[in-house]
MARLUMRO-65228 format. One line per 4 residues: number of its first residue (from 1); their letters; for each residue x, y, z of N, C-alpha, C, O. Coordinates in nm, 3 decimals, always signed. Atoms other than C-alpha are relative to their C-alpha. Example, Ala and Ser with C-alpha at 12.3 -4.5 7.8 and 13.67 -1.06 7.14 Angstrom:
// MARLUMRO-65228
1	AS	+0.089,-0.119,+0.000,+1.230,-0.450,+0.780,+0.090,+0.120,+0.000,+0.194,+0.118,+0.066  -0.082,-0.119,-0.006,+1.367,-0.106,+0.714,-0.077,+0.109,+0.073,-0.026,+0.220,+0.090
//
This chain:
// MARLUMRO-65228
1	MMPI	-0.039,-0.032,-0.129,-1.056,-1.429,-1.378,+0.079,-0.143,+0.036,+0.057,-0.247,-0.027  -0.084,+0.119,-0.051,-0.805,-1.680,-1.189,-0.094,-0.091,+0.085,-0.197,-0.044,+0.133  +0.083,+0.090,-0.090,-0.951,-1.976,-0.997,+0.044,+0.028,+0.140,+0.153,+0.081,+0.163  -0.012,-0.021,-0.134,-0.980,-1.962,-0.627,+0.085,-0.124,+0.054,+0.037,-0.237,+0.064
5	HSKP	-0.095,+0.115,-0.054,-0.663,-2.168,-0.484,-0.017,-0.007,+0.142,+0.056,+0.054,+0.219  +0.026,+0.016,-0.137,-0.808,-2.269,-0.167,-0.075,-0.125,+0.027,-0.146,-0.173,-0.061  +0.077,+0.123,-0.038,-0.948,-2.576,+0.019,-0.139,+0.019,+0.023,-0.173,+0.116,+0.090  +0.144,-0.025,-0.024,-1.328,-2.621,+0.012,-0.035,+0.005,+0.155,-0.140,+0.054,+0.196
9	SLLL	+0.041,-0.006,-0.150,-1.316,-2.660,+0.390,+0.030,+0.146,+0.060,-0.003,+0.176,+0.174  -0.030,-0.134,-0.055,-1.196,-2.301,+0.426,-0.136,+0.087,+0.013,-0.221,+0.084,-0.076  +0.113,-0.088,-0.004,-1.457,-2.052,+0.554,-0.006,+0.091,-0.131,+0.092,+0.131,-0.194  +0.022,-0.092,+0.111,-1.619,-1.844,+0.283,+0.073,+0.123,-0.004,+0.125,+0.169,-0.106
13	KERA	-0.080,-0.132,-0.019,-1.464,-1.531,+0.426,+0.150,-0.008,-0.038,+0.215,+0.083,-0.088  -0.144,+0.028,+0.014,-1.126,-1.691,+0.405,+0.033,-0.011,-0.146,+0.130,+0.045,-0.196  +0.002,+0.010,+0.145,-1.188,-1.794,+0.042,+0.009,+0.127,-0.080,+0.085,+0.151,-0.174  +0.014,-0.139,+0.068,-1.287,-1.450,-0.053,+0.114,+0.073,+0.025,+0.153,+0.145,-0.067
17	YQYI	-0.110,-0.081,-0.032,-0.994,-1.299,+0.120,+0.122,-0.044,-0.090,+0.193,+0.037,-0.150  -0.111,+0.051,+0.089,-0.744,-1.526,-0.062,-0.014,+0.038,-0.140,+0.082,+0.076,-0.206  +0.025,-0.013,+0.150,-0.917,-1.486,-0.403,+0.041,+0.157,-0.033,+0.114,+0.184,-0.129  -0.018,-0.136,+0.029,-0.913,-1.091,-0.376,+0.152,+0.034,+0.019,+0.211,+0.108,-0.060
21	REAI	-0.144,-0.047,-0.025,-0.561,-1.064,-0.233,+0.094,-0.059,-0.111,+0.189,+0.005,-0.156  -0.083,+0.050,+0.117,-0.414,-1.290,-0.501,-0.024,+0.071,-0.129,+0.062,+0.071,-0.217  +0.031,-0.069,+0.119,-0.589,-1.087,-0.764,+0.077,+0.135,+0.009,+0.130,+0.181,-0.092  -0.066,-0.111,-0.012,-0.438,-0.779,-0.629,+0.161,-0.015,-0.015,+0.229,+0.067,-0.077
25	LKET	-0.127,+0.029,-0.003,-0.098,-0.933,-0.578,+0.046,-0.031,-0.152,+0.159,+0.007,-0.180  -0.032,+0.041,+0.134,-0.085,-1.062,-0.952,-0.060,+0.114,-0.097,-0.057,+0.096,-0.218  +0.036,-0.100,+0.075,-0.235,-0.734,-1.070,-0.117,-0.028,-0.096,-0.141,+0.041,-0.194  +0.135,+0.027,+0.071,-0.554,-0.892,-1.202,-0.104,+0.109,+0.028,-0.190,+0.142,-0.053
29	FLPG	+0.071,-0.119,-0.051,-0.712,-0.611,-0.999,+0.109,+0.106,+0.010,+0.192,+0.092,+0.100  -0.104,-0.089,+0.019,-0.491,-0.317,-1.086,-0.015,+0.107,+0.115,-0.119,+0.131,+0.177  +0.007,-0.112,-0.091,-0.387,-0.035,-0.862,-0.083,+0.110,-0.046,-0.073,+0.145,-0.163  +0.075,-0.108,+0.031,-0.635,+0.248,-0.853,-0.139,-0.056,-0.051,-0.233,+0.022,-0.067
33	EILS	+0.121,+0.074,+0.065,-0.906,-0.005,-0.993,-0.116,+0.001,+0.113,-0.089,-0.026,+0.230  +0.121,-0.002,-0.084,-1.249,+0.026,-0.832,-0.074,-0.136,+0.000,-0.113,-0.185,-0.106  +0.057,+0.138,-0.009,-1.398,-0.308,-0.702,-0.146,+0.021,+0.046,-0.166,+0.064,+0.160  +0.143,-0.004,-0.040,-1.780,-0.308,-0.689,-0.036,-0.141,+0.072,+0.011,-0.249,+0.033
37	ERRL	+0.049,+0.115,-0.069,-1.950,-0.550,-0.445,-0.066,-0.099,-0.097,-0.056,-0.221,-0.084  +0.076,+0.084,+0.094,-2.160,-0.673,-0.733,+0.089,-0.083,-0.097,+0.055,-0.195,-0.135  -0.087,+0.069,+0.069,-1.866,-0.765,-0.937,+0.069,-0.100,+0.065,+0.094,-0.205,+0.005  -0.056,+0.105,-0.090,-1.703,-0.954,-0.660,-0.089,-0.106,+0.029,-0.045,-0.221,+0.035
41	IDCL	+0.112,+0.105,-0.030,-2.030,-1.139,-0.580,-0.001,-0.082,-0.131,-0.007,-0.204,-0.120  +0.006,+0.074,+0.119,-2.034,-1.242,-0.944,+0.123,-0.092,-0.032,+0.110,-0.203,-0.083  -0.136,+0.064,+0.018,-1.666,-1.347,-0.962,+0.008,-0.109,+0.099,+0.054,-0.215,+0.057  -0.030,+0.097,-0.100,-1.662,-1.547,-0.644,-0.125,-0.098,+0.018,-0.111,-0.210,+0.066
45	GMSK	+0.134,+0.091,-0.014,-2.031,-1.691,-0.650,-0.035,-0.022,+0.136,-0.074,-0.133,+0.172  +0.028,+0.002,-0.145,-2.083,-1.606,-0.280,-0.082,+0.135,+0.036,-0.093,+0.225,-0.046  +0.077,-0.107,-0.045,-2.296,-1.359,-0.078,+0.081,+0.117,+0.035,+0.204,+0.111,+0.037  -0.072,-0.129,-0.041,-2.207,-1.010,+0.024,+0.072,-0.018,+0.127,+0.184,+0.032,+0.136
49	TPIK	-0.065,-0.009,-0.129,-2.119,-1.082,+0.381,+0.137,-0.053,+0.012,+0.220,+0.011,+0.075  -0.151,+0.044,-0.019,-1.800,-1.298,+0.353,+0.080,+0.094,-0.091,+0.196,+0.117,-0.056  -0.069,-0.092,+0.080,-1.695,-1.058,+0.077,+0.039,+0.133,+0.077,+0.150,+0.184,+0.070  -0.020,-0.120,-0.084,-1.737,-0.757,+0.310,+0.100,-0.031,+0.101,+0.188,+0.053,+0.123
53	SALD	-0.104,+0.032,-0.109,-1.535,-0.938,+0.588,+0.140,-0.007,-0.070,+0.237,+0.043,-0.013  -0.121,-0.002,+0.064,-1.262,-1.005,+0.331,+0.058,+0.140,-0.023,+0.174,+0.167,+0.008  -0.032,-0.125,+0.024,-1.253,-0.654,+0.229,+0.052,+0.091,+0.126,+0.148,+0.168,+0.125  -0.036,-0.073,-0.130,-1.243,-0.517,+0.582,+0.142,-0.038,+0.043,+0.220,+0.048,+0.083
57	RLEV	-0.128,+0.058,-0.024,-0.937,-0.749,+0.641,+0.110,+0.066,-0.084,+0.216,+0.107,-0.035  -0.090,-0.042,+0.100,-0.771,-0.633,+0.318,+0.035,+0.153,+0.031,+0.148,+0.197,+0.015  -0.022,-0.141,-0.024,-0.818,-0.266,+0.418,+0.093,+0.018,+0.120,+0.181,+0.104,+0.116  -0.096,-0.017,-0.113,-0.645,-0.311,+0.755,+0.132,-0.033,-0.051,+0.225,+0.039,-0.016
61	EGFV	-0.136,+0.022,+0.042,-0.352,-0.473,+0.577,+0.051,+0.085,-0.111,+0.163,+0.064,-0.158  -0.052,-0.090,+0.091,-0.329,-0.196,+0.329,-0.016,-0.008,-0.142,+0.036,+0.073,-0.220  +0.014,+0.030,+0.141,-0.444,-0.349,+0.005,-0.097,+0.070,-0.070,-0.085,+0.096,-0.189  +0.106,-0.074,+0.066,-0.768,-0.164,-0.045,-0.031,+0.116,+0.101,+0.015,+0.115,+0.216
65	RVAS	+0.062,-0.103,-0.082,-0.940,+0.153,+0.090,-0.142,+0.027,-0.047,-0.174,+0.010,-0.164  +0.133,-0.029,+0.027,-1.292,+0.247,+0.103,-0.020,+0.162,-0.015,-0.015,+0.245,+0.076  +0.023,-0.149,+0.033,-1.358,+0.579,-0.069,-0.143,+0.042,+0.004,-0.222,-0.016,-0.070  +0.131,-0.029,-0.012,-1.674,+0.746,+0.027,-0.086,+0.021,-0.131,-0.204,-0.013,-0.137
69	KQGI	+0.074,-0.039,+0.130,-1.772,+0.858,-0.327,+0.027,-0.108,-0.114,-0.048,-0.117,-0.211  -0.032,+0.093,+0.112,-1.600,+0.575,-0.536,-0.037,-0.141,+0.042,-0.091,-0.215,-0.040  +0.021,+0.139,-0.034,-1.632,+0.254,-0.341,+0.129,-0.052,+0.054,+0.197,+0.013,+0.134  -0.108,+0.073,-0.056,-1.360,+0.001,-0.281,+0.121,+0.017,-0.106,+0.110,-0.030,-0.219
73	VVNE	-0.106,-0.025,+0.088,-1.026,+0.107,-0.435,+0.127,-0.070,+0.027,+0.177,-0.059,+0.139  -0.114,+0.068,-0.017,-0.725,-0.106,-0.488,+0.125,+0.104,+0.030,+0.152,+0.199,-0.043  -0.116,-0.102,-0.044,-0.428,+0.071,-0.317,+0.120,-0.026,-0.091,+0.154,-0.141,-0.120  -0.134,+0.001,+0.068,-0.112,+0.153,-0.520,+0.107,-0.034,+0.129,+0.087,+0.001,+0.246
77	LSVE	-0.106,-0.010,-0.099,+0.221,+0.050,-0.341,+0.067,+0.128,+0.008,+0.150,+0.158,-0.077  -0.058,-0.137,-0.007,+0.319,+0.390,-0.236,+0.139,+0.005,+0.001,+0.196,-0.100,+0.031  -0.145,-0.031,+0.000,+0.675,+0.532,-0.262,+0.033,-0.022,+0.170,+0.131,-0.085,+0.209  -0.046,-0.001,-0.141,+0.667,+0.566,+0.126,-0.004,-0.156,+0.057,+0.078,-0.199,+0.138
81	KARD	+0.010,+0.131,-0.050,+0.550,+0.206,+0.180,+0.113,-0.089,-0.062,+0.167,-0.176,+0.008  -0.101,+0.081,+0.062,+0.798,+0.056,-0.068,+0.119,+0.048,+0.084,+0.185,-0.043,+0.134  -0.119,-0.030,-0.064,+1.078,+0.269,+0.105,+0.024,-0.080,+0.144,+0.125,-0.144,+0.173  +0.004,+0.069,-0.114,+0.976,+0.141,+0.448,+0.030,-0.138,+0.006,+0.100,-0.188,+0.094
85	IFEL	-0.015,+0.159,+0.019,+0.966,-0.223,+0.337,+0.140,-0.025,-0.029,+0.195,-0.114,+0.036  -0.133,+0.020,+0.041,+1.306,-0.203,+0.179,+0.100,+0.041,+0.125,+0.205,-0.022,+0.139  -0.083,-0.036,-0.110,+1.461,-0.040,+0.489,-0.019,-0.113,+0.115,+0.077,-0.153,+0.182  +0.028,+0.114,-0.099,+1.295,-0.311,+0.719,+0.076,-0.117,-0.051,+0.142,-0.182,+0.030
89	RMAL	-0.057,+0.125,+0.056,+1.425,-0.589,+0.486,+0.163,+0.010,+0.010,+0.237,-0.086,+0.035  -0.158,-0.016,-0.007,+1.785,-0.436,+0.479,+0.051,-0.027,+0.146,+0.151,-0.095,+0.168  -0.049,+0.033,-0.141,+1.804,-0.437,+0.868,-0.007,-0.153,+0.032,+0.083,-0.213,+0.089  +0.016,+0.132,-0.041,+1.667,-0.775,+0.900,+0.077,-0.104,-0.079,+0.126,-0.198,-0.017
93	ELFV	-0.058,+0.091,+0.075,+1.819,-0.959,+0.609,+0.155,+0.004,+0.013,+0.220,-0.099,+0.001  -0.146,-0.010,-0.034,+2.176,-0.829,+0.681,+0.033,-0.078,+0.125,+0.136,-0.145,+0.134  -0.039,+0.087,-0.124,+2.152,-0.984,+1.033,-0.026,-0.132,-0.032,+0.051,-0.214,+0.018  +0.014,+0.135,+0.034,+2.013,-1.298,+0.888,+0.121,-0.060,-0.058,+0.158,-0.173,-0.027
97	CELV	-0.127,+0.049,+0.064,+2.326,-1.328,+0.678,+0.093,-0.062,+0.115,+0.144,-0.174,+0.112  -0.083,+0.030,-0.116,+2.514,-1.330,+1.006,-0.033,-0.133,+0.066,+0.054,-0.212,+0.101  +0.043,+0.114,-0.057,+2.298,-1.598,+1.145,+0.015,-0.116,-0.074,+0.041,-0.219,-0.012  -0.003,+0.133,+0.065,+2.304,-1.850,+0.866,+0.139,-0.013,-0.081,+0.164,-0.118,-0.139
101	SGRL	-0.136,+0.031,+0.067,+2.662,-1.791,+0.716,+0.076,-0.129,+0.046,+0.112,-0.142,+0.164  -0.085,+0.110,-0.031,+2.844,-2.113,+0.710,-0.076,-0.094,+0.101,-0.009,-0.174,+0.166  +0.083,+0.070,-0.103,+2.565,-2.272,+0.929,-0.119,-0.073,-0.068,-0.197,-0.135,+0.005  +0.106,+0.057,+0.071,+2.323,-2.399,+0.671,+0.009,-0.153,-0.003,+0.112,-0.208,-0.043
105	KKGE	-0.006,+0.150,+0.001,+2.238,-2.765,+0.705,-0.025,-0.062,-0.136,-0.066,+0.004,-0.232  +0.011,+0.060,+0.138,+2.229,-3.012,+0.427,-0.138,+0.001,-0.051,-0.155,+0.020,-0.171  +0.142,+0.005,+0.042,+1.848,-3.035,+0.413,-0.039,+0.138,-0.043,-0.108,+0.155,-0.143  +0.029,-0.140,+0.029,+1.824,-2.656,+0.416,+0.062,+0.046,-0.143,+0.003,+0.109,-0.230
109	IALI	-0.071,-0.030,+0.137,+2.085,-2.625,+0.132,-0.084,-0.060,-0.114,-0.102,+0.004,-0.218  +0.073,+0.065,+0.115,+1.878,-2.870,-0.078,-0.134,+0.083,-0.017,-0.172,+0.105,-0.132  +0.126,-0.077,+0.010,+1.552,-2.667,-0.010,+0.030,+0.131,-0.087,-0.040,+0.165,-0.183  -0.031,-0.129,+0.080,+1.721,-2.342,-0.134,+0.039,-0.041,-0.141,-0.001,+0.025,-0.237
113	EQNL	-0.037,+0.032,+0.145,+1.876,-2.524,-0.437,-0.133,-0.027,-0.075,-0.147,+0.020,-0.188  +0.135,+0.023,+0.063,+1.511,-2.647,-0.518,-0.058,+0.134,-0.042,-0.098,+0.150,-0.157  +0.043,-0.133,+0.023,+1.405,-2.286,-0.497,+0.060,+0.062,-0.108,-0.009,+0.108,-0.199  -0.075,-0.052,+0.110,+1.679,-2.165,-0.716,-0.035,-0.063,-0.142,-0.041,+0.004,-0.245
117	ELQR	+0.035,+0.071,+0.122,+1.588,-2.423,-0.972,-0.147,+0.053,-0.050,-0.176,+0.062,-0.169  +0.141,-0.059,+0.045,+1.225,-2.283,-0.977,+0.032,+0.131,-0.065,-0.014,+0.161,-0.175  -0.032,-0.125,+0.061,+1.369,-1.948,-1.032,+0.080,+0.009,-0.156,+0.068,+0.095,-0.242  -0.055,+0.032,+0.126,+1.580,-2.080,-1.314,-0.095,-0.026,-0.121,-0.083,+0.018,-0.235
121	RAVA	+0.107,+0.053,+0.112,+1.280,-2.241,-1.494,-0.085,+0.131,-0.030,-0.119,+0.159,-0.145  +0.091,-0.116,+0.027,+1.071,-1.917,-1.441,+0.079,+0.098,-0.096,+0.019,+0.152,-0.189  -0.063,-0.090,+0.097,+1.345,-1.707,-1.613,+0.005,-0.044,-0.134,+0.005,+0.036,-0.227  -0.031,+0.050,+0.134,+1.388,-1.947,-1.900,-0.158,+0.018,-0.068,-0.175,+0.043,-0.187
125	AEDD	+0.137,+0.000,+0.062,+0.994,-1.945,-1.943,-0.050,+0.155,-0.021,-0.149,+0.184,-0.088  +0.037,-0.142,-0.005,+0.987,-1.558,-1.895,-0.139,+0.009,+0.077,-0.231,+0.078,+0.032  +0.116,+0.004,-0.083,+0.720,-1.620,-1.628,+0.026,+0.077,+0.124,+0.082,+0.029,+0.222  -0.023,-0.102,-0.109,+0.722,-1.308,-1.405,-0.067,-0.046,+0.128,-0.008,-0.039,+0.235
129	LAFT	+0.080,+0.043,-0.122,+0.456,-1.444,-1.165,+0.066,-0.110,+0.071,+0.084,-0.108,+0.193  -0.061,+0.117,-0.071,+0.623,-1.775,-1.106,+0.141,+0.036,+0.069,+0.183,-0.014,+0.173  -0.131,-0.053,-0.054,+0.958,-1.591,-1.061,-0.011,+0.073,+0.124,+0.069,+0.054,+0.217  +0.015,-0.078,-0.108,+0.823,-1.347,-0.822,-0.042,-0.082,+0.126,+0.000,-0.050,+0.237
133	EADS	+0.027,+0.099,-0.104,+0.677,-1.626,-0.608,+0.133,-0.069,+0.053,+0.163,-0.074,+0.172  -0.136,+0.069,-0.045,+1.014,-1.811,-0.601,+0.101,+0.101,+0.065,+0.171,+0.067,+0.160  -0.086,-0.105,-0.051,+1.206,-1.485,-0.537,-0.043,+0.025,+0.137,+0.041,+0.008,+0.225  +0.054,-0.029,-0.124,+0.988,-1.394,-0.241,+0.028,-0.103,+0.102,+0.063,-0.073,+0.216
137	EFHI	-0.025,+0.129,-0.075,+1.025,-1.751,-0.108,+0.132,-0.017,+0.042,+0.159,-0.056,+0.155  -0.142,+0.011,-0.031,+1.398,-1.748,-0.132,+0.047,+0.085,+0.131,+0.120,+0.041,+0.220  -0.033,-0.082,-0.109,+1.425,-1.456,+0.102,-0.068,-0.059,+0.137,-0.011,-0.051,+0.245  +0.061,+0.045,-0.123,+1.184,-1.611,+0.346,+0.060,-0.128,+0.043,+0.061,-0.151,+0.164
141	LLVR	-0.077,+0.110,-0.036,+1.374,-1.943,+0.335,+0.127,+0.029,+0.089,+0.151,-0.031,+0.194  -0.104,-0.048,-0.078,+1.680,-1.772,+0.450,-0.016,+0.047,+0.140,+0.062,+0.028,+0.234  +0.038,-0.056,-0.137,+1.497,-1.595,+0.728,-0.040,-0.136,+0.086,+0.002,-0.155,+0.200  +0.052,+0.123,-0.081,+1.334,-1.927,+0.837,+0.121,-0.083,+0.054,+0.121,-0.124,+0.170
145	FSGN	-0.109,+0.074,-0.035,+1.663,-2.106,+0.841,+0.110,+0.073,+0.103,+0.210,+0.014,+0.145  -0.073,-0.076,-0.091,+1.816,-1.835,+1.066,-0.031,-0.049,+0.142,+0.052,-0.028,+0.230  +0.038,+0.034,-0.128,+1.625,-1.986,+1.364,-0.058,+0.109,+0.084,-0.105,+0.083,+0.195  +0.061,-0.114,-0.072,+1.508,-1.651,+1.474,-0.151,+0.005,-0.038,-0.189,+0.047,-0.147
149	AEIH	+0.139,+0.004,+0.024,+1.126,-1.702,+1.518,-0.067,+0.146,-0.029,-0.156,+0.163,-0.112  +0.062,-0.136,+0.014,+1.046,-1.329,+1.548,+0.034,+0.059,-0.114,-0.056,+0.126,-0.164  -0.035,-0.044,+0.124,+1.236,-1.230,+1.243,-0.084,-0.077,-0.108,-0.130,-0.018,-0.206  +0.080,+0.070,+0.099,+1.056,-1.494,+1.055,-0.155,+0.038,-0.006,-0.223,+0.042,-0.108
153	SVMT	+0.132,-0.043,+0.001,+0.726,-1.385,+1.178,-0.028,+0.139,-0.061,-0.131,+0.163,-0.124  +0.021,-0.141,+0.063,+0.775,-1.015,+1.075,+0.014,-0.017,-0.157,-0.065,+0.040,-0.232  -0.006,+0.014,+0.143,+0.893,-1.123,+0.729,-0.105,-0.071,-0.060,-0.147,-0.040,-0.172  +0.125,+0.079,+0.060,+0.618,-1.365,+0.673,-0.114,+0.099,+0.007,-0.194,+0.097,-0.087
157	MYQA	+0.106,-0.096,+0.002,+0.379,-1.081,+0.777,+0.004,+0.100,-0.124,-0.097,+0.151,-0.174  -0.012,-0.095,+0.107,+0.516,-0.868,+0.506,+0.036,-0.059,-0.139,+0.081,+0.003,-0.235  -0.027,+0.075,+0.136,+0.550,-1.136,+0.239,-0.069,+0.050,-0.118,-0.017,+0.056,-0.229  +0.097,-0.033,+0.106,+0.259,-1.017,+0.047,+0.051,+0.140,-0.065,+0.048,+0.161,-0.187
161	HLYR	-0.044,-0.118,+0.049,+0.396,-0.674,+0.020,+0.148,-0.007,-0.067,+0.180,+0.066,-0.160  -0.116,+0.038,+0.066,+0.740,-0.811,-0.059,-0.028,-0.051,-0.149,+0.041,-0.016,-0.244  +0.037,+0.053,+0.135,+0.577,-0.993,-0.351,-0.034,+0.119,-0.086,+0.009,+0.120,-0.202  +0.043,-0.105,+0.080,+0.425,-0.667,-0.472,+0.125,+0.098,-0.037,+0.128,+0.163,-0.142
165	SVIK	-0.117,-0.098,+0.031,+0.756,-0.470,-0.455,+0.088,-0.077,-0.097,+0.152,-0.014,-0.181  -0.082,+0.081,+0.089,+0.932,-0.766,-0.635,-0.045,+0.005,-0.155,+0.031,+0.023,-0.250  +0.064,+0.015,+0.125,+0.694,-0.795,-0.920,+0.003,+0.140,-0.074,+0.022,+0.138,-0.195  -0.010,-0.125,+0.043,+0.691,-0.413,-0.976,+0.134,+0.022,-0.055,+0.142,+0.068,-0.169
169	VIRR	-0.128,-0.011,+0.048,+1.069,-0.408,-1.007,+0.029,-0.072,-0.134,+0.085,-0.022,-0.231  -0.023,+0.081,+0.113,+1.070,-0.698,-1.244,-0.074,+0.062,-0.132,-0.018,+0.064,-0.242  +0.076,-0.049,+0.105,+0.807,-0.544,-1.462,+0.055,+0.146,-0.064,+0.021,+0.190,-0.174  -0.042,-0.123,+0.041,+0.992,-0.212,-1.478,+0.149,-0.008,-0.067,+0.192,+0.075,-0.146
173	VPNR	-0.135,+0.012,+0.043,+1.341,-0.336,-1.547,+0.025,-0.109,-0.102,+0.006,-0.224,-0.063  -0.033,+0.111,+0.092,+1.439,-0.537,-1.863,+0.098,-0.096,+0.054,+0.189,-0.053,+0.125  -0.083,+0.108,-0.055,+1.610,-0.868,-1.781,+0.033,+0.003,+0.146,+0.135,-0.048,+0.191  -0.008,+0.008,-0.142,+1.563,-0.813,-1.422,-0.011,-0.145,+0.070,+0.046,-0.173,+0.175
177	MEAA	+0.030,+0.139,-0.075,+1.449,-1.174,-1.343,+0.150,-0.072,-0.016,+0.201,-0.124,+0.083  -0.126,+0.066,+0.014,+1.784,-1.311,-1.483,+0.107,+0.052,+0.085,+0.190,-0.027,+0.129  -0.087,-0.073,-0.078,+1.984,-1.050,-1.290,-0.019,-0.044,+0.156,+0.075,-0.076,+0.228  +0.043,+0.031,-0.130,+1.789,-1.123,-0.965,+0.033,-0.150,+0.036,+0.071,-0.176,+0.151
181	YLDH	-0.042,+0.132,-0.010,+1.850,-1.501,-1.008,+0.134,-0.031,+0.024,+0.170,-0.119,+0.103  -0.136,+0.003,-0.020,+2.207,-1.455,-1.040,+0.050,+0.057,+0.137,+0.141,+0.004,+0.202  -0.030,-0.065,-0.129,+2.227,-1.232,-0.739,-0.042,-0.106,+0.103,+0.038,-0.123,+0.195  +0.040,+0.095,-0.095,+2.037,-1.503,-0.540,+0.098,-0.118,+0.004,+0.126,-0.171,+0.112
185	WQMF	-0.094,+0.116,-0.001,+2.282,-1.778,-0.651,+0.128,+0.038,+0.069,+0.181,-0.039,+0.150  -0.100,-0.057,-0.068,+2.564,-1.559,-0.545,+0.012,+0.013,+0.143,+0.110,-0.017,+0.211  +0.034,-0.007,-0.150,+2.415,-1.485,-0.210,+0.013,-0.137,+0.073,+0.082,-0.153,+0.174  -0.011,+0.122,-0.046,+2.368,-1.842,-0.151,+0.126,-0.065,-0.003,+0.161,-0.124,+0.100
189	KSLV	-0.129,+0.040,+0.003,+2.700,-1.948,-0.260,+0.095,+0.057,+0.111,+0.178,-0.013,+0.170  -0.093,-0.064,-0.098,+2.868,-1.692,-0.028,-0.044,-0.051,+0.139,+0.045,-0.066,+0.223  +0.059,+0.040,-0.129,+2.647,-1.809,+0.271,+0.045,-0.146,+0.020,+0.095,-0.180,+0.127  -0.046,+0.142,-0.025,+2.722,-2.176,+0.222,+0.155,-0.005,+0.035,+0.201,-0.082,+0.119
193	EGDV	-0.153,-0.002,-0.016,+3.105,-2.090,+0.201,+0.026,+0.060,+0.134,+0.128,+0.029,+0.195  -0.033,-0.070,-0.127,+3.072,-1.871,+0.516,+0.064,+0.134,-0.026,+0.132,+0.187,+0.063  -0.054,-0.137,+0.036,+3.172,-1.541,+0.333,-0.108,+0.083,+0.036,-0.191,+0.115,-0.049  +0.119,-0.087,-0.058,+2.935,-1.332,+0.548,+0.016,+0.130,-0.060,-0.086,+0.189,-0.096
197	EHAK	-0.024,-0.143,+0.043,+3.094,-1.002,+0.429,-0.045,+0.010,-0.148,-0.110,+0.107,-0.188  +0.035,-0.011,+0.146,+3.048,-1.077,+0.061,-0.157,-0.018,-0.022,-0.224,+0.052,-0.097  +0.152,+0.001,-0.007,+2.689,-1.203,+0.125,-0.068,+0.113,+0.032,-0.160,+0.151,-0.040  +0.054,-0.125,-0.055,+2.602,-0.901,+0.315,+0.003,+0.109,-0.116,-0.096,+0.175,-0.145
201	RLVR	-0.021,-0.105,+0.116,+2.741,-0.677,+0.024,-0.100,-0.040,-0.122,-0.163,+0.046,-0.183  +0.101,+0.025,+0.112,+2.533,-0.866,-0.235,-0.137,+0.030,+0.042,-0.213,+0.085,-0.038  +0.135,-0.031,-0.051,+2.219,-0.838,-0.017,-0.022,+0.152,+0.001,-0.128,+0.201,-0.040  +0.010,-0.151,-0.008,+2.283,-0.467,+0.036,-0.020,+0.055,-0.154,-0.105,+0.141,-0.179
205	DHLH	+0.003,-0.052,+0.136,+2.337,-0.411,-0.344,-0.140,-0.033,-0.064,-0.204,+0.049,-0.130  +0.132,+0.049,+0.063,+2.025,-0.626,-0.444,-0.119,+0.089,+0.052,-0.209,+0.126,-0.023  +0.108,-0.068,-0.062,+1.801,-0.439,-0.205,+0.005,+0.154,-0.026,-0.099,+0.219,-0.036  -0.019,-0.146,+0.040,+1.942,-0.086,-0.281,-0.063,+0.017,-0.140,-0.139,+0.108,-0.172
209	FGRA	+0.063,-0.007,+0.148,+1.862,-0.167,-0.653,-0.153,+0.010,+0.000,-0.211,+0.104,-0.054  +0.146,+0.014,-0.008,+1.504,-0.263,-0.588,-0.070,+0.128,+0.050,-0.172,+0.170,-0.003  +0.066,-0.109,-0.059,+1.439,+0.042,-0.359,+0.008,+0.119,-0.091,-0.085,+0.199,-0.108  -0.009,-0.112,+0.094,+1.588,+0.281,-0.610,-0.092,+0.008,-0.108,-0.131,+0.118,-0.149
213	ILTD	+0.086,+0.004,+0.103,+1.367,+0.163,-0.878,-0.141,+0.044,+0.032,-0.215,+0.099,-0.050  +0.144,-0.030,-0.051,+1.048,+0.207,-0.665,-0.017,+0.128,+0.066,-0.129,+0.178,+0.076  +0.026,-0.122,-0.071,+1.126,+0.523,-0.474,+0.074,+0.131,-0.067,+0.032,+0.245,-0.048  -0.063,-0.112,+0.058,+1.374,+0.737,-0.678,-0.079,+0.065,-0.106,-0.034,+0.164,-0.164
//
């Protein structure tokens, strides 16, 4: 099992939440898998109470469900959920292109370039988990630099589901990491140059591709 990447000062229920959520995102806990409380107690080395609190939160967020006869089941990212997420992203990210095109500051450009370098390294290492993290963060960075706090709040709220959709596309399509990395570079280049229509076309094609893989 993976280590719990959290600070010791965090409440036990928060540590439990982070651990289980990360395991679901990285598919250490697979869709459809049944999670017993005993197994989680053994994995996390903590009592039932914080684990129950974490599971309640994850159920509200749509990551797990409590089945009366089975127990706690890891939810699959449904076709409906994937479609809704991509439609939301399409609306928001196309508008973000208009907000940031030709307006990215020097420091913001440097941060995106650092992110793209992380993507490049992940592609070279064939590390789909590292690439997925960098991919998700690339889109969040653009939203953050748009200056619209409400859009950033919404996208951040859906970041975990964004991660799940990205990794599923990567694992279904050969060489998708490299293609996505190149897409991101072209988006970035167009936005820096102020070519908003080209940037929007690239974003539209990029999102249509992911949606088709998960919903068609």
